[in-house]
N, C-alpha and C positions, 0 to 999 in steps of 0.2 A: 257327609260330606267329612270335614278332617274331625268334627266333630263329636263324629259315631265312637267314638273308641275313646271320649271321654267317660268316663265311669258315676263320679259322681259332682257337686257342685263342688270340691273345696279341688276337683282336679284343674274346673276350668280356671277360675281366679288365679291361679299361681301361672296357669298360660297364657289369660288376658294381660299380668303382667307383663310377663316378658315381650308378648309380640306386641303390646302396644309401645310398650322402651325399644324395640326396633324400629317400629316406623316412624317414631321420634326423633332418633339418629338418623334414619336416613333422610327424609326431611329435612332436618338441619345442616346436612352435606346440600341437599340439592339448595337451603335455601342462600346459605352462606356463598357458592358459588356462579348462584346463575347472575348475580350482577355484574360481579366484580372479573370470572372469567365463564366465561358461556362454553365455551368447547369446553372446559373441563365438566359444567354441569352436565353437559350434553354426554361425556362418556361414564359421569358417576351414573348418570337416566338408563342408559341403555345399555349397561353391566348390569345392572340391576333386574331390566327386563330379560334380559339373555337368560337370567338365571331365575324366569318364573314368577317373578316377584309381582305381574299381573293379576295371574290365578289367584296367587296366595292372600291377596287384598282384596279382588273380587268375593273370594271364600268368608271375608272377614265383613265382611258388608252383608253378605249376604244369611248372617249365622244371625240373625235377628228375626222373627216377623213383623211384619209394618203393616199396619193399617192403610187399607188404598183408600179410606171414606175421612182420612185425619193428616191430610197432606204426607203420607207414605211415612208416616210418624213409627218407631220402635214399639212393639208390644211385648211387653218382658214374657220371656222366654218359656214356655210349657213343655215337657218333652214328655211328660206321662200319665196326662189329666191332671195329675196334684200341683200344689204352686210350689215355688219357688221360692227361697232367700231373698233377700235386697239385695245382696250381695254378688249374689248368681245373676241375677238381672241385670245390675250394674256391668257385671262384667264385660258381659254379651256383647252390651250398650256402647260401652270403653271402648272395647275391640273394633265394633261399626264404627263407630266416629274415625278412631285413629289413623283405619285403611283407608275412609272416606277423605280425609285429607292428606295422604300422602299419594295418593292417587291425584287429584286435586294439584298437586306438587306436579307431580310428574307429568301432567296435562303441560302448564305451567313454562316450564324447559322446553316442547314439545313448542309449544307457542311460539315462545321467546325466538326458537330456531330460525320458524316459518316467519313471525316479521323482520330479522336477518334479511332476510333472500327475499323482503318484498313484501309478502302477504300478511293481508291482516283479518281477524275476525269482521263481519257486517251482521249486525247483530239485529236488522230490524228487515234481514232476511228471511224468510222460513227455508229450514230444510227438510228434506222429502224423508232423513231419516229422524224418525223422536229421537231427542237429545243434541242432533248431530249441529252442527256451524258449520256456515258459508264464509267460505272467506275472500277477499280481492284484495288483485294487483295493485298496488301502486302505481306502476309504470303500466300495465297493459289496461286495466282497468278488467281482465277477465276476472269472471268467479268461479268456484270452486267449492265443493263440499270434499274432495280429498285432492289439497294442489300438489303436480310434480314440480319435486325439485332434483337437481342431479346430484346425485349421490347419499339421495334419503333412502336408508336401510328399511328393511322390515320393522324392525325397533322402534323405529320415529314417528312408522304408521302406525303401529296400534297404539303410542302414546296419543298419538291425536284423537286417536279412535271413544278415548277413555271417559268423554259427556256421554256417548253413546252407550257405555258400557254401564255407567253407571246408575242412567233416568230411568228410576221403575217406570212400569206402567201398569193398566189392570184393564183384565180383560175378565167377563163374566165375576166377576167380583174378588178374584184371586191379581194377587202380586205377581208379573210376570218381568223378568229382567234381560236383555237382549242376549247376554250370555251367561245360565244358571250354573252355576259350579255342581253336582250334584255329586263328585268323590275329587277328591284331590293327595293326593297321599306321593313322599319322598321315597324314593327306592334307593339302594345301597343293589350291585352287580351282583348279589347274592341274595336280591330279593329282601334282605332287613330292610325294615321299615324305620324310616328316621324321625327325630322330632320333627312334628312342624316348625319350618323356621324361614324368616325373613331375610338370612344373614348368610343364609350356606354355599360357604367358597371352597369348593372339594380341592384339595390340596394333595394332590399325591393319589387320593379315592376316584372311584369314579359313580357318579351319581345318575340320577335319571328319575324324574316326574312322571306319574304319572294320572290325568285327570279322566275325566266323564264329566262333559259340559251342553248341556240343552241350547243350542243356536237359534235362533225365528230367524227365520230366512225365507224370502218373498220369491216368485219367479216371473218370468217378465208378464204375465194376467193380473201382476198383483196378489196370486194366493202365498198365503202363509201357512208356513206349519213348522212346526219344533222338531229341529232334528237334534238327537243324541246321541254323541259321536265321543270313539276312543282317543287321547290324544299321549303321544310318549313324547319325553322330553318338555321342552318349552314349546308353549303355546303361541302361536306368530297371528291369532285372531281370524275376525269371524269366517275371513273367507279361509281358513286354513282348514286344509285336509285331513280329515278323521281316520285312522283304522277300520273302518268298518260304520257304518252309519244309518241310522234309523232312525221313520218318521214318529214321534212316540203316539201317532194319535191313531198307528198300527201294529198290528200283530207283528213280532219277530221274523223273519223271512218271506213278509209279504211280495216285496217290492224291495229290487236296489236301485240304490239312489248313487253311484257312481260306474262312471264310464269302466273302475279299471275290473268291479264287482263283475258286474254284467259282461265284462269281455273274457273273464275268468272263468266264470259260469255258461258263457254261450259258446265257448270252443271245447266244453267239456263233454264227453261223451256221454250222455244224458240219455238217450234217445236207445238206449240199451239199460231192457228192466232188469239184468242182472250183472251190470255196469261195477267194476271194482274203485271204485274212489278214494285217494289220499290226501289228504288236506296237512300239509303243515303251517301251523299257524291259525287261532283258533278265532281271532277279531273279538266281534263282539259278537259269533254266532249269525252275524245277519248271511252272509255267505252261504253258510254252511247249514242252517234251517231252508232255507230260498231250494238249495239242491235238494234235501231229504223232501220238501213240499213235493217237488216237482216231479220226484222221482222216487216214492216212496220203496220202494225193493232192491233199489241199488246197496250197495255193499259197503256200509261208508265209514271208514276211519280217521280219525283228526287225532294228530299229534300237538301239541301247545309244549314250551319249554316254559312256562311260570303259573303257577298256581295261582299268581293273582289274579290274571286276564279272566280263567276258568271262574273264578269267584266273582267279579266284575260282569261277566255275559251272565254269568246266573243270577246274582242281585239286582243287578240293573237296566238287564236288556230280558230278565223272563225266557233264559235259555232253556227249552224245554227238557224236562227229563230225560226223554227217551235218547236224546243227542250224547248227552252228558255220557252216556253208557258208553259213546262211541270215542270219548277221548282218553286218551291218554298222556299223564304228563312228564314226558322227560323230554332231557336232549336231542337236539334236534338230528346232529352229527353222531350221537351215539344212536339213537333209534336206526338212519341210512346205515351205519357201521354195523348193526346188527339184522339189519334183516340181508347186505350185504352176503354174509356171514353165516346165515344159513343156506343160502344156495337156492337149488330147485327152481323150481321157475317162476317165470318170470308173471306179476300178480296183479300189476293194477292198469285201468283201461283210461287210468287221469291220473295226475301226479298236481297238486294244485303246490304251491309252493309262495306263500300270502305273511308275507312275514314283517313287511313293513308298510309304512304308507309311499306313495309317491314321492310325498318331498321328504323321503327318511333316505338315511344311508343300507344297505344292504348289509346284515350282522356280517362283521368283518369275521367271526371265525365261523361262517360257511363261505366266507370263498375262497373254498382250493377244488382244486380238482380230484380229491376223495371223496370230496358230496355230493358232485356234480355227477361223475361219471357213474358212481352209485344210484340217483335218479334214475339217469337213463338204461339201468342193467336191468331197473326195478321194472319199467316199463312191461306189458303185456304185449302179447301178438296179436292182438285187435288191431288194426286195417289202420283205423284212427285212433289209436293207444296217442295221448301229448302229455309231454309234456310242458305246462302254464309256471312262469316265473314273474311273478312283481318286483321287477329290480329296481324300484327306489330309483335313488340320481344315480347309483351304480351303475348308469345303463353297463356303461364300455367292458370294466370291467366283469359284469353276466355274463354278454354277450359273448364274449371271448373264451370262456368258460364252456356253457355250454356248448357253442361252437366247436371247442375240442374234444367236449365229452360225445358229438355225436358222432366225429372221425373215432372216437379210442373203443365203436361199439365191438361186439366181438363180431366176428367172420367177415362173407365178404362186403358187407351191405354198408352205409355212412345214413347214419341220420342226417335230416333234412332239420332247418332252423328257421323261423323265423322271426321280425322285427316288426311290433306291431304296437301301435300309438293312436290318439284320438280323432276323431277327423272333424277340426274344430270349428263347432259353426258359433262360437261365442268366441269373445277374446277372452281369451284367460289367462290377460300378461303377468295380471294383479295374483296369481294364484300358483307362482312360481314353476316349477316341473310339473308337466301336465300327465308324465304318469305312461311308461311303458313296459309292454308283457316281453317277455322272448319266449317263444313256442317251438316244442320240438317232437320231431317223431319220430321213429326207426327206419321210415323208408321216403321218400321224396313226396311231395306233398305241395299244392297249390290251393291258395284259399284267394276266393271267388264267391260270390253271390250266390250265384249257380250252385257251386262246390258246395256251401255251407247249408241250403236248402235243401240238397240232397241226400247229408247228409244227417241231418239233425228235423227234417219235416219228410222226407220220403220222396220218393218219386216224381209223385203225382200230387205231393201237395201245390197249394195253387200259389203263383205269383200275381205279383202286380205288373208287371210289366214297365214300370216307371223307371225312367232312367238314371242312371247314381247320379247326384248331387254335385262331383266333382265334374262329371260329364257335362251334366245339365246346363253346367255357369258355364261352359262354352260355347252353347247354341247363342242364334241369333233372336230376335223377337222380331215377328211377323206382323206388319200392321194392314190393316181392311180399313181405306178411306171408307167414308160416308158409308160401310156396312148399313145400318138402319135410315130409315128416314125420319122428319121428324112427328110425323103421322105414326111409325110405327112406337116410336119415345113414347109420343101422346099415349097410346093406348095399352104398353109396359104399366104407365101412370097410375093407369085406368083401372087397370087390373092389380093392381097393386092395393089401390084403396077402395076399390070393394069387395078386392079377399079378406082386408080388418074390417069392413063394415059390417060385414054378411057372418064375420064367423063367432060360432057360440062362443069358443074362448077367444077371449083377445090379446092375449101374451102365447097364441099356440101361433109357433112358425116363427117367431119373434125374437131375437136377441140384441140385449143393448149391455154393449161392449163398455164402454161409456159412455159421460151425459153429452159428448160429440158424436157418437157415432153407435147409428143403430144397423140389427140387419135384416128383413125382411123374406123368410125362406118363401123363393116361391112355387119349388117344386112337392112341397105340401100339397097333399089330398092331390096330386097328378094336377095342381092348378097350371103349369106353362102346356101341358098337354091337351088338356080339357077349354083353353078360355083362349088361348094362345097356340095351337094346330103349325098354321101355315106358321110362324115362324121359328117355332120348333123344326121343321124341316128344313126351312134356310139355314137354321143356323147348322144341324148336324154334318146337312151336304158340304156348306162350308168348313168345317175345322176339319171333314175327310179330306178335305183336297188339298186345304192346309196343310197335315199331317202327310198325303202321300209328295207334296210337292218338297218338302223342306225335313221334316222327321222320322218317315218310317216307322212311328212307335206304336200302329194301330194292325199288327201283325192278323189279327183275325179282329176286321174290321165288324161282322156280326155281331161279335161280342161287345162293342163299345158302347155304354151307354153315359147320358146327363147322369154326374154323383150330385150335384147340388146346383140347382141357382139361386143365385141372392141378390138382392136390390139394396143397398149399402147407399148407406143417409149419412156425410160426414159434414159438419159444422164446427165453427168456428173453434181449434184447438184437436179439433178429431186428426188422427195420425197412424197409419199400423206402421212403428217406428222401429221395429227390428230388420235390419236390414241383410237378415240370414233366413228370415222369413220365408217358406217353400210351404208345397199342397203335397203334404205326405199322401201315397198311395196314387195320387192322379199321375196320368198318361199326359193330359193338354188343360194350360185352361185360357180359356176367355175373359177378357175384361171390353166391356163396352160402354163406352161416356155415351149418360143420357144429360146430363147438364150442357146447355147452353153456353157460347164463348162468353164470358165475363161473368159468372154466376158466381163463378168462389175463383180466391186470389188461393197460391201454394198449391197443397194437396197433389204433387206429381208421382206421377207410377214412374219407381226407380228399379232396374235392375242390378243386379252384380254381373258383371262380365270378367271376357279370361284373367285378365289384369288385374284382378282384383276393386280395381273402381265403380262406383256407381253410375248407371247412366241415364239421364234422365228420359224420359222416349215425347214426342209431340202425340198430341190427344184429346181431337177436338170431338162435337158432337156428331155421334154416328159411328164415329171410327171402336172399331173392333181392334185390341192388339193378342195375338196367341204365343200364347213363350207354352216350353216345357215345363209340367207344374214343375219338376225338384230344382228350376233354375230358383236362386234367392230374390224376392222383394222386395221391396215395401213403399210405402206410398208417404211423403212429404207431409207435414203437418198442418191444416188449412188456415191458413191465416183471416180468409173471413167470405165471406156468401157460405153458400153450403153444395157439394161436391155427392152426386146423387151416378151411380155407377152401375151394372149388371155383372156378372161375374160367374161364368159356367164352369164348373171341374167335367173332365170326362174318366172314368175310369174303366176297366172289366169287371167291375162288380154288375150287378143290378140299377136299372133305372130306380131311385132309392122315393119315393114318398114321405119320409119320417120331420119333423119339424125341425131339422140340428144338418148341419155336415156330417152326413154319415160316416162312422170309423167301420162299420161291420163291413169286410172286406166280402169280396166272393158271393159264397153261398153260406156264411155267415148270418146267423140271424139275427136282425133287428128287433126287439121288444115295444117298438111306437111304429113302425110301420106299419100304414094301414095296408098295405097289399103284401106283406112279406108270404103271407098264408097263398097267394097265389106264388111268389114264389119255390115255395114247401114243395105245391102242387107240382110244377113242371120241374123238378127235381127233387123225390117224394127218398129214395135212398141214396141220396148224394153222399150224407155226411155218414150214413152207413157205409155204405161200402169204402170209403176214403178207410174207416175208421179199421177197418177186417183187413185193409189191404196194410194199414201201417198197425200190423198189431206186437210190430217192437217198438213202438214209440213210445214215449213216457204218458205215463195217466194223466196228469194234466198238463196242458201245453205251455211251451214258455209265453210269456205277455209282449215278448219282440222277438226282431230278428235280422236280421243282418242285411243291412240298408244300402249301403256301397262301400267298397274297396279299391281305392286309390292307390297309386305309388310313386313314390318319390324318395330322391337320393340327397345323400348327406357324406360328404367325405366318399368314400369309397361304400357303402353300409346302401342297400337297398331298406325302407319302411314302408309296411303294410298302412296305410291309414285306413279304420275303421270308423262304420256308423253304423251303430245299431237304431232302430226302430222301434215302436209302438205297432203290438199285428195287432191289434181286438180283441184279444182272446179275455181280455179282464174285465170282468160286467163295471159297466158306467150307469149307475142312481139316473134315470130318467132326466128328475129336476134340474142334475145337473149340467146337461146337455143342453137345455132350451130354457138359458137366464134371463128373465126379464125382472123389473124393481116392483115392487107393491105395489106400488101409486097405477100401474101400466096393468098389473090384475084385475084392480078395481075398478080402473073407470076406462070406459069404451071412449068414452072423449080423448081423454089426457093422451092414449093411444095413438088417435090421430090428430092431437099435437106434437105428436112426433116427426108426422108425415107430413103437410100439410104444405 
């Protein structure tokens, strides 16, 4: 943090005096204007936020240790194990207190602004986020934690999040913050460190801030992680994109967090054992570390213009020394110029330019023909040698320069460029630019799932055969009325109940998503085939007929098997809320309604249609709804009663018997499938033969694969939208796959209370 360079107690006291004085002046200006001239107060506040004052103030708040058991009161600062004098501790506490007061005043300006637009805080409504505030519109009665107001900019949204940012929490006895400032520094363009300041308003000079911040993030399943990211320039809040991001619970390079990093890696030539890879821009070192781990034999060369970036990667991301040996600290333009002057054979199979985040402008000094022409000339003659450029927000300029560089190649051939962005499964409207990668090769090329698989996994790689998500969205749901009789349904209920009662481990095959939503896996231990063989056969015959009549996905019908059989129970408040959810790597999904009419309210099955709208489907007891598994679908909230359905998925993998929805596709091994030895006996050499055939593949397979490529046009430009999917190559602890509450594990009677 900013105190890391303060050598003594004598240094901290004057620093505290100066920063407290600056905080008081800012607070006084806000207080003077907020009542008399709100627009002027908003201007002062937004100017300060644009100067990155939020991160500076958060760093001051967090500069003291706090006692989680004593209302988070400050603990006297103790850096080296000894005791510091009273003035030292007082100086730190004063800084933290003044920063909190100033942040509170900035929030009050934001609150006054939204009040002037009809939104008022409702303190008796609890927020979904610790420290968050719920607002209600006085006219419409609408409530929201993030009210949308015309013309409200990111600075105002960041100020409204201050209550969340300043509310400490406790995890395992440790104090945690929604955004913990690990490192903060203001730099001049020549990397001269500026004095820590709240009032720095550059005049003539060019200044930049660099911060390393740990942000608490949660996924759709409620799983939380502390994500460490480096931010250049003004931090824009909890949803800002970092230049490199890492889960602090993992070692660097284990997992790629962003679509940008995944695409830069996924389109690199990593399946060539002697590949030569050049990366311009170290970022956090996450991408570089991932590349090295998945192709240790690659000849990796990294160029980074900033010594500060290298220091940050080493100190705060624990970059491996072996990668530091590959890093050259040199100006990007000078490096490319020197490489071009050397002449000789082109030498890099992949060139990655990753010098900004997707929310930043591409460096102006690099936006010229010489730079991009040089990059194209440095590509090798490998058929899939690729230039990959993270364009930031400078999309049009970068596209033009890369396109011109493709045309300017020596000889009679022209290069070929593709413009790539993420296929958005989620609404990223609040996250600004979604990221564009500009990719180019020296020859004509196309990019499809089959093309990528052939280049990166080999000719004989296993394919799920699943339809691309964009195409699946265009398909229709097929309804089989009264597919099951009441007697069939009663038998399913009985089998589920008997299976739980007879199980030696009550929690086996049971997953508790929430208190209102539980799933029992009836493929576990081959229950469906052992106890309901006739029903299983009828289901298989029906799904084959539906596919033949409507979808034609079962190219080799003999190898299509039941992947999972799920017995769902949803009580009041139960829902599958994500409208973009789909069943990854399955071909078709069949939902069968088990509940009688009137047993529940709400709980509609909905699918996303070609026009982007959600369609509710008629779904009565005994009906089966069949749809392409990659078609986005969701289940509305159950308002009352109990909703029971049985869900089956069909895929090109084996008919699994493990107690979860198995991700081990094809001939991959599932450690908790009791029938795994049977699959291995049937194909004892399959994995070994595949490895021998693919001798030039990376030693460690990528944990993801290209799942979907769709084309769209904006103006006259064609854009490919890519969706990456997990490949199942990463081991997952069995305990993670079959989640059950401690109460369920302890008490068989309670288990059946869930399904009575």
